[in-house]
C-alpha positions in Angstrom: 44.7 8.0 30.9 43.6 4.6 32.2 40.3 2.9 31.5 40.1 1.6 35.1 40.2 5.2 36.4 37.4 6.2 34.0 35.3 3.2 35.2 35.9 4.1 38.8 35.0 7.7 38.2 31.7 6.9 36.6 31.0 4.2 39.2 31.3 6.9 41.8 28.7 9.1 40.0 31.2 11.7 38.7 31.0 13.4 35.3 33.4 12.2 32.6 35.3 14.8 30.5 35.1 15.1 26.7 38.6 13.7 26.5 37.8 10.7 28.6 34.7 9.8 26.6 36.6 10.1 23.3 39.4 8.0 24.7 36.9 5.2 25.5 35.1 5.3 22.2 38.3 5.5 20.1 39.9 2.7 22.2 36.9 0.4 21.9 36.5 1.0 18.2 40.2 0.2 17.5 40.1 -2.7 19.9 42.8 -1.4 22.3 40.2 -1.4 25.1 38.6 -4.8 25.8 34.9 -5.8 26.0 35.1 -6.5 29.8 36.2 -3.0 30.7 33.6 -1.3 28.4 31.0 -3.6 29.9 31.9 -2.3 33.4 31.6 1.2 32.2 28.2 0.6 30.5 26.8 -0.9 33.7 28.1 2.1 35.7 26.3 4.4 33.2 23.2 2.3 33.5 23.1 2.9 37.3 24.6 6.4 37.5 23.3 8.0 34.3 25.0 10.8 32.3 24.8 14.6 32.3 23.7 16.5 29.3 27.3 17.4 28.3 28.3 13.7 28.7 25.5 12.6 26.4 26.5 15.2 23.8 30.1 14.1 24.0 29.2 10.4 23.8 27.1 11.1 20.7 29.7 13.1 18.9 32.5 10.6 19.8 30.3 7.9 18.1 29.7 10.1 15.1 33.4 10.7 14.7 34.2 7.0 15.0 33.3 6.4 11.3 32.0 8.0 8.1 30.0 11.2 8.1 27.7 12.0 5.2 28.4 15.4 3.6 25.1 16.9 2.3 26.5 20.4 1.6 26.1 20.0 -2.1 22.3 19.7 -1.6 20.5 23.0 -1.6 18.4 24.2 1.3 18.0 23.1 4.9 18.0 19.3 5.1 15.5 18.0 7.7 15.6 14.3 8.7 12.8 12.4 10.4 13.4 9.4 12.8 10.8 7.1 14.3 11.5 4.8 17.2 9.5 2.2 15.4 6.2 0.5 15.7 3.6 -1.5 13.9 2.2 -0.2 10.6 4.5 2.8 10.7 4.4 3.9 7.1 5.2 7.6 7.7 8.5 7.8 5.9 6.9 6.7 2.6 4.3 9.5 2.9 6.4 12.2 4.6 9.2 12.1 2.0 7.1 13.1 -1.1 4.7 15.2 1.0 7.3 17.6 2.4 9.3 17.5 -0.9 6.2 18.7 -2.6 6.5 22.0 -0.7 10.2 22.4 -1.4 11.8 20.7 1.6 14.8 18.6 0.5 14.7 15.1 1.9 18.0 13.3 1.7 17.1 10.1 3.5 19.3 7.2 4.7 17.2 4.2 5.6 17.7 0.6 6.6 16.1 -2.8 6.4 13.8 -4.0 9.1 14.3 -6.6 11.8 10.9 -7.5 13.4 7.3 -7.1 12.5 7.7 -5.9 8.9 10.5 -4.7 6.7 12.2 -1.3 7.0 11.6 1.6 4.7 13.9 0.1 2.0 12.2 -3.3 2.2 8.8 -1.6 1.7 10.0 0.5 -1.2 11.5 -2.6 -2.9 7.9 -3.9 -3.2 7.8 -1.5 -6.1 9.2 -3.4 -9.1 12.6 -2.1 -10.1 13.1 0.3 -7.2 16.7 0.3 -5.9 18.7 2.3 -3.3 22.2 1.6 -4.8 23.0 5.2 -5.8 26.3 6.9 -6.1 26.8 10.1 -4.0 26.5 12.1 -7.2 23.2 10.5 -8.2 21.9 10.9 -4.7 22.7 14.6 -4.6 21.3 15.2 -8.1 18.0 13.5 -7.3 17.5 15.5 -4.1 18.4 18.8 -5.9 16.1 18.0 -8.8 13.2 16.1 -7.2 13.8 17.1 -3.5 13.7 13.5 -2.5 16.0 10.4 -2.6 16.6 7.4 -0.3 19.8 5.4 0.0 20.8 2.5 2.1 22.9 3.0 5.3 26.6 3.3 4.9 28.6 0.3 6.1 31.0 2.5 8.2 28.5 4.9 9.7 29.0 5.1 13.5 30.9 1.8 13.9 31.3 2.5 17.6 27.6 2.5 18.1 27.3 -0.9 16.3 29.9 -2.4 18.7 28.4 -0.7 21.8 24.9 -1.9 20.9 26.0 -5.5 20.5 27.7 -5.3 23.9 24.7 -3.7 25.6 22.5 -6.4 24.2 24.5 -9.1 26.1 25.1 -7.1 29.3 21.5 -6.1 30.1 22.3 -2.4 29.5 20.1 -1.8 26.5 17.4 0.0 28.5 19.3 3.1 29.5 18.0 6.5 28.4 21.5 8.1 27.9 22.7 5.1 25.9 19.6 4.8 23.8 19.4 8.6 23.1 23.1 8.8 22.1 22.8 5.7 19.9 19.9 7.1 17.9 21.2 10.6 17.7 24.7 9.6 16.6 23.3 7.9 13.5 21.0 10.9 12.7 23.9 13.4 13.0 26.3 11.3 11.0 23.7 11.1 8.3 24.3 14.8 7.7 20.9 16.5 8.5 20.7 20.1 9.5 17.6 19.6 11.6 15.9 16.5 13.0 12.2 15.7 13.8 11.8 12.7 16.1 8.7 10.5 16.4 8.9 8.8 19.8 6.4 6.1 20.1 4.7 5.0 23.4 2.3 2.1 24.1 2.2 -1.7 23.6 3.8 -1.6 20.1 6.6 0.7 21.1 10.1 0.2 22.5 9.2 2.7 25.2 5.8 1.2 26.4 5.6 3.6 29.4 4.6 7.2 28.6 6.9 8.8 31.2 9.9 6.8 29.7 9.0 7.9 26.2 8.9 11.5 27.3 12.3 11.1 29.1 13.8 9.6 25.9 12.3 12.4 23.7 13.7 15.1 26.0 17.1 13.4 26.1 17.4 13.2 22.3 16.1 16.8 21.7 18.7 18.1 24.2 21.5 16.1 22.6 20.5 17.4 19.1 20.3 21.0 20.2 23.6 20.7 22.2 25.5 19.6 19.2 24.1 22.3 16.9 21.2 20.5 15.2 17.7 22.0 15.5 15.8 19.1 17.0 12.2 18.5 18.2 10.1 15.5 19.1 6.6 14.3 18.8 5.4 11.6 21.3 2.8 9.5 19.5 0.6 6.6 20.5 1.5 3.0 19.4 -0.8 1.1 21.7 -2.6 0.0 18.5 -1.1 -0.3 15.0 -0.8 2.9 13.0 -3.2 3.0 10.0 -4.7 -0.3 8.8 -1.9 -2.0 6.8 0.8 -4.2 8.3 3.0 -5.7 5.6 5.3 -4.3 2.9 3.3 -4.1 -0.3 0.1 -3.4 1.8 1.8 -0.4 3.4 3.0 1.0 0.0 -0.6 0.8 -1.1 -1.7 2.6 2.1 0.9 5.3 1.5 -0.4 5.9 -2.0 -4.0 6.2 -0.6 -2.8 8.6 2.0 -1.0 10.8 -0.6 -4.3 10.8 -2.5 -6.1 12.1 0.6 -7.8 8.8 1.1 -5.7 7.3 3.9 -6.5 6.3 7.4 -7.3 9.2 9.7 -4.6 8.5 12.3 -1.8 7.9 9.7 -2.8 11.1 7.8 -2.9 13.2 11.0 0.5 12.0 12.2 2.1 12.7 8.8 0.6 16.2 8.8 1.9 16.9 12.4 5.4 15.6 11.7 5.5 17.1 8.3 4.5 20.5 9.6 7.5 20.5 12.0 9.8 19.5 9.1 8.5 22.4 7.0 9.0 24.9 9.9 12.5 23.7 10.7 13.4 24.0 7.0 12.3 27.7 7.1 9.6 27.1 4.4 6.9 28.3 6.8 6.9 30.3 10.0 4.1 28.5 11.9 2.7 25.0 12.3 -0.6 26.3 10.9 0.9 27.7 7.8 3.0 24.6 7.2 0.0 22.3 7.7 -2.0 24.3 5.1 0.9 23.9 2.6 0.9 20.1 3.1 -2.9 19.8 2.9 -2.8 21.8 -0.4 0.0 19.5 -1.8 -2.2 16.5 -1.2 -5.4 18.2 -2.6 -3.6 19.4 -5.7 -2.0 16.0 -6.5 1.5 17.4 -6.2 2.5 15.1 -3.3 1.4 12.1 -5.3 3.2 13.3 -8.4 6.3 13.8 -6.3 6.0 10.1 -5.1 5.8 9.0 -8.8 8.9 11.1 -9.7 10.8 9.7 -6.7 10.0 6.0 -7.6 11.0 6.4 -11.3 14.1 8.4 -10.4 15.3 5.3 -8.5 14.4 2.8 -11.2 10.9 1.9 -9.8 7.8 1.3 -11.8 5.8 4.5 -11.0 2.7 3.0 -12.7 2.0 1.1 -9.4 0.7 4.4 -8.1 -2.2 4.3 -10.5 -2.4 0.5 -10.6 -1.5 -0.9 -7.2 -2.3 -4.4 -8.5 1.2 -4.3 -9.9 2.6 -4.6 -6.4 3.3 -8.1 -5.0 0.0 -9.9 -4.4 -0.6 -12.7 -1.9 -2.2 -16.0 -3.0 -4.7 -16.1 -0.2 -7.0 -13.6 1.5 -8.6 -14.8 4.7 -11.1 -12.9 6.8 -11.0 -13.1 10.6 -14.7 -12.8 11.8 -15.6 -11.2 15.1 -16.9 -13.8 17.7 -19.1 -11.2 19.5 -20.7 -7.8 19.2 -19.6 -4.6 20.9 -16.8 -2.1 20.5 -13.2 -2.7 20.0 -11.6 -1.8 23.3 -8.0 -2.9 22.7 -5.7 -3.9 19.9 -2.3 -5.0 21.3 0.0 -3.6 18.6 3.2 -5.7 19.2 1.2 -9.0 19.2 -0.5 -8.1 15.9 3.0 -7.3 14.5 4.2 -10.7 15.6 1.3 -12.3 13.7 2.4 -10.4 10.6 5.9 -11.6 11.0 4.8 -15.2 11.3 3.2 -14.8 7.9 6.6 -13.7 6.5 6.1 -9.9 6.5 9.1 -9.3 8.8 12.4 -10.9 9.8 12.8 -13.0 13.0 16.6 -12.9 12.3 18.8 -10.9 9.9 19.0 -13.9 7.6 15.2 -14.3 7.3 13.6 -13.7 3.9 10.7 -11.3 3.7 7.6 -12.0 1.7 6.7 -8.6 0.4 3.1 -9.6 -0.5 1.9 -10.9 2.8 0.5 -9.1 5.9 -2.6 -7.9 7.7 -5.2 -5.3 6.9 -7.1 -4.2 10.0 -10.9 -3.6 9.4 -11.5 -2.1 12.8 -9.7 0.2 15.2 -10.1 0.9 18.9 -13.5 2.6 19.5 -15.2 1.1 16.4 -18.5 -0.7 16.6 -18.4 -4.4 15.6 -21.1 -7.0 15.1 -20.6 -10.7 15.5 -19.4 -12.0 12.1 -17.9 -8.7 10.9 -14.4 -9.0 9.6 -11.8 -7.8 12.1 -8.8 -8.4 9.9 -8.0 -9.5 6.4 -5.0 -11.9 6.4 -2.9 -11.9 3.3 -0.9 -15.1 3.1 1.1 -17.2 0.6 2.1 -20.1 3.0 -0.8 -21.4 5.1 1.3 -23.4 7.4 1.1 -20.9 10.3 -2.4 -19.7 9.6 -4.2 -21.2 12.6 -1.4 -19.9 14.9 -1.8 -16.4 13.3 -5.6 -16.5 13.8 -5.2 -17.5 17.4 -2.7 -14.7 18.0 -5.0 -12.1 16.4 -8.0 -13.2 18.5 -5.9 -12.9 21.6 -4.8 -9.4 20.5 -8.1 -7.8 19.6 -10.4 -7.3 22.6 -14.2 -6.5 22.2 -16.2 -5.2 25.1 -19.3 -3.0 25.8 -17.4 0.2 25.3 -14.1 1.2 23.7 -12.4 4.6 23.4 -9.7 5.5 20.9 -6.5 6.6 22.5 -5.1 10.1 21.8 -2.7 9.9 18.8 -0.5 12.8 19.7 0.6 12.5 23.4 3.0 15.4 23.6 5.5 17.5 21.8 9.0 18.4 23.0 10.8 21.4 21.4 13.7 21.9 23.8 12.8 25.6 24.2 
């Protein structure tokens, strides 16, 4: 088998075999195939695409390039959730304890963030003492006992994907549906879940800003998951404005606590109930979405979801008293209000620009080496469609370093539009089941 023949075959629009795809991935991982040949293949895939079977084969070849997490010692059907990212996306912090409260085991592998705010682990580390350094035995025990645990990503999980992504980044082949879908699904499958619920974002704050592209990506990932034996479905949700009100690590933990109490933002609560209902159904704990949603609503109302969050935090060394006293979370030195300059209705909030403003405060990482300030961030006071009067606060800015504050204010004013009329976008755009 020769790499040049494989490149030529894909360049001509032909379908690669399972063996050819495995040959490429194994060879690139062990460095027997050079970057320049894989670059040529990636560009051929970018223009010619891949069939469903090729996408499944690529995904599994990347899964098999490194470690695979064995969750067989954990009782029940393990359901994972993946979001394609956004601004103020606090869903994992809420969904974990919420679905665990109705008996769904959540064995979650999460990462740190690069961008607007920290990742799930960064946010959880705003809780004093919380850590994700667990042995596999501790991880298994916690999930079996409490139905919920979170660990950091394995260093050798899908190494082929890490190498391919770095190459895609410098060869203008990132934005390819087959390559994006295979990349995401390889990590989810290697993490050991039996079933996967995907939250695919669309809008200004999303990777897929165009709704048609978001739908195409959702369908591609669902088909890959189902083709390799994992029950998979996707929800396409709006990210044209930030989700919820909080953007920033400790602020988002506080918002997650409020949501588990039944006092969270309407959009964040609704998305968690929709995603959680699918997780419950895939876990076989309920037969219908309606039954699953009622179980989750009852878990919030009874306080069981909040109690599960406390148990989860303390189980991983965290100070669970922050749930009852959020003032124990990191606090910013300065709170600055951003007043509206005119009256009307909020007609647009450009999510990714607001996220950039939060990153300038220190809430996120511009590079992997950047230090996150867990206390800082933004709290929106208005959402699209809300009435606003001149002088009303649009955003509360939480800051420690005031060096960039005028730049942040300017960015926020540019990102929040007020006009005579504003209409809130639909939160749930579509759902893809693969059936």
